[in-house]
N, C-alpha and C positions, 0 to 999 in steps of 0.2 A: 322347663316342666320337668318333674321328676321322672316321667314315663319316658323322656327322650333319651336314646342311647346314640352315641356317636361312635363310629368306627371308621378309621381312616384306612384307605386302600393301600395294599402293598405294592400296587402299580402306580407308584408315584413319580416315576421318571422313565426314560427311555434311552437305549444306547446312543442313538444319534443325537449329538448335542444340539444340532441345528433344528430339530424336530420339536413338537409339542411335548411338554411334560404334563401329566395329568394327576391330580390329587382328588380323592373321592371320600365322601362321607355318606354313611348309611343312616337313614332316620327310621328306627325300628318301628314305631308306632304306625307308620304308613307305608313301610316296606319301600320307601323312596331313596334313591341314590342321587347326590348332588355332586356335579363334577366341576372341578376347577382347572381350567386349560391355561397353561402358563408358557410364553415365549421365554425361554431361558437367556436369550441373548439381551432383550430389552427389559425383562422382568414385568411386562405387561401381561394381563390375563383377562379371561372371561369366565364368568360363573353360570353354569347351565342347571336349570330346574331347582331353584332353591326352595326351602320349606319354612314355613312359619308353624310353630306349635300352636295347636288348638284343642282346647277341651271342649267338646260339644256339650256336655252335660252342663257346665257352668257358663258356657258362652265366653271363656277367657282364651286370649291369645298369649303367647310366650315367645321368647327369643333366645332360648338357651341354645338351640341347634344353630341358629343363624349367627349367634355371637361367637361360637366357637370358630366359625369360618371367619368372621371379622378378626378375631385374634390371630389367626393364621396368616392372613393376608398382610397384616400389619407387621407381625414378627418377621415375615419373610421380605418385607420392603417391596411388595408388589403393588403396581397400579392397575386398578380394575377399569377396564374399558367397557365391558358388556356384562349385563344381566340378561341372559338368553333363555327364552322359554320355548320348549319343543311344540307345545299346544297349551290350550287352557285346561288344566288338569281338573279331574273330577274327584280326585282321592286326597288331595292335600291343598292347602293354602300356600300360595307363593309369598315368599319373603322378599320378593324384588323391591317393593316400595321401601321397606325398612332398610334394606341393604344399600339402596342407592343413597338414602340419607346419611348412612354411616361411612360409605366408601366412594360414592361417585358412581360414574358410569352411566351407560344408557341402557334402558330396558327394550328388548326387542322380541319380535314374534313374527310368524308368517303372516303375510298381508290377508289371508283368508279368515282371520280372527273377525274381521268385520261381518262375515257370515254368521259366526257363532254368536257375536253380540246381538245381532238381530233377532235370533232364535230366542235367546234368554231374556232379552228385554221385554219381549212379549210375554213369555212364561211367567216371569216374576212381576209383570205389570208395573215395569218400573222405568220411567221415562229418563231417569238419570243415568242410566246404562248407555254409553255411547254406541253408535252404529257405524262410526267412520275410523275405528282403530284407536281413538283416544282412550286412556291417557298414555299408551305405549309411546316410546320416543322414536322408534324404528319399526316399519313393517317391511319385511323381506319378500321379494319376488323369488319364484323358483329360478335357480341359476345364478342369482345375485352373489357377488363377492364382497368380502369386507375384511378388514385387517385386526389382528390381535397382536399388537407391537409389530413385529417384521413377519409374522405368520399369516398367510393367506387362508381365509375360510370361505367355503361355498355352501350355499343353501339348496337343499333339495326338498320340493314340496312332495309330501309322501301322505296323501289323504287315504282315508279307509277307517281308521279308528275315529277320527274327527275330521271335518273338512279343512282344519287349519295346521295339521301336524306337518312338521318339517324336521329334516335331519340336517345337523351341521357336520361338515366335513373339514378337518383341519389336519393337514398332512396325511399321515397314515392312520388317523383316528376318525371315527364317525360316531356321532352322538344320537341315538335313534329314538329317544323318548319312549312311547309306549308301543310304537310300531311292532317291535320284536321284544321278546324276553329271551332269557337264557335258552339253549337249545332244548333242555329237558323240560321247559315249561310251555314255550310255543310262541303265540301272538296276542296281540290286543283284541278285545271285543269290538264289535262293530255296530252294535245297537243303540248307540247314543244317536242324538238328533244330527243327521247330516252323515252318519256312518255308512259304510258301505263295504261288503265283504269282497266284491269284485274288485273295488278300489284298492284295498288293503293288499289283496293278492299282487296287483300290479305294482304296487309301492314297494312290496318287500322283494319281488323280483328285480326292480330297479336298483336296490340296496345290493343284492346279490351279484350285480355287475360290477361292483367295486373290485379292486384288486384283491385277491383271495386272501392275503395276509393283512388286509385292513382290520384294525382292531375296533370292534363295535361295543360301545358303552351304552348299557341300558339305563333306564330311568327307574325301574323296579326290579325287585327279585323276591319271590314268594317262597324260596326254600324248599322245593318239593322233596319229599322223603325225609325232611328234617335236616338236610345238609346246612352247612354254613352259608351266609350270603356270598353270592358271586354276581358280578355285574359286567365282566368284560370276556369277550371271546372274539374270534375271527369270522370273517365271512366264510372261509372254507368251513369252519366248525359249524356253522349255521346251515349252509347248503348241504352238508353231509349228515347232520344230525338233529335238525329241529324236528320235533315230534309232530308238528302240524304241517309244515311247508318246506320239508326238504326237497332237494332235487328229485324229480319223478311225480311229485305231487301236482296234479293239473289244477287250472282254475276252478272247474266246477266241482272237483272233489273237494277242494279247500273251501269253498262257498257253502257246500252242503254241510261240511262239518262244522263251519263256524256258525251257521244259522242255527243249527241244532243245539250247539253248546251255549250260544248267547241265550236262546229261549229259556234256559234254566238257571241263568245267573241273577242273583239279586242285585240291587242298586248299591253302589260303594256308599260306605256309611257316611262319608263327609261331602257327598256330591251337592247338596243344597248350599252349604255355606261356601264350599270350595269354588263353585262356578261364579258366584256372586262377587267374590273377591278376584278371582283370576281373569275375568273379563275385564277388570279394571287394573289390569298390570299389577296385582298384588296389594291394591289399596281397599281399605274397608269402605263401605258406602259412607257419604257424608253425614256427619251427625245431625240429628234432628234438633229441635228448638231446646230439648233438655240436655243437649251435649252429648247424647248416646247414640252410637251407630246400631242399626238394626239389620238383621239377616232375616229374609223371609222364607217360610216353607209354604208352598202352594199345597193346598188340601184337595186330594182327589183330582188332580190336574195332571198326572203324569201316569 
């Protein structure tokens, strides 16, 4: 789509050849960052939080952003093992289904996606939304490990923003989804179904227990003050400088702040179409008898 801008991260590699290499793309219309984690030894990789272009006014999807990633994976001779989701996003549509068709791999998310599916199955009054984690290929439990080539990855369940949020830790990198933003912006909202500010505080403190120089990769950047997009910092930088939850902020202080702030936030522009696609692992609802897929908007229900 013409509105889609792609920016590749300058943090595309790291000094230790045996560790993960990370390539990132910024999707300007939704402020979303998609990360490709590469094992330089085997050339196997995983893609985290992909984006499908979507124009709400026309109801049209597009694949320009996803296709740029497809081209890169093929040009570099990489083997895609995983399409990882940190949670069921409310601000963009996942391209995981499209990318699996193009590149292979397995679509995975935290096992508590089942809780999210149940909530939105009821909200959208849509019995076609599964409640058992389908059609995701893999549901991860807290502490579970998996491989990206020869790299070992570990899953951390980090609820608070949503019940299903997870962080993927790969070597000295951690991909935190929406749980944290860059230090000058703060943390995720907690007013979605199943969200909990107490839970988010505890999840962030768990991330802060990672080694101080762990590189944290964000899923979004909102460029406060008009600065350029940024999406990587260290645990130490977050602990020292996060404007909402730095060291010294106790749980009740954070909860009081988060509840007050969330009460004044509007809903994300793409929440209705996004959720219906993302609880389906990036697939549109099944076409109806006329061959067209439809996304519902519940009226006066939220």
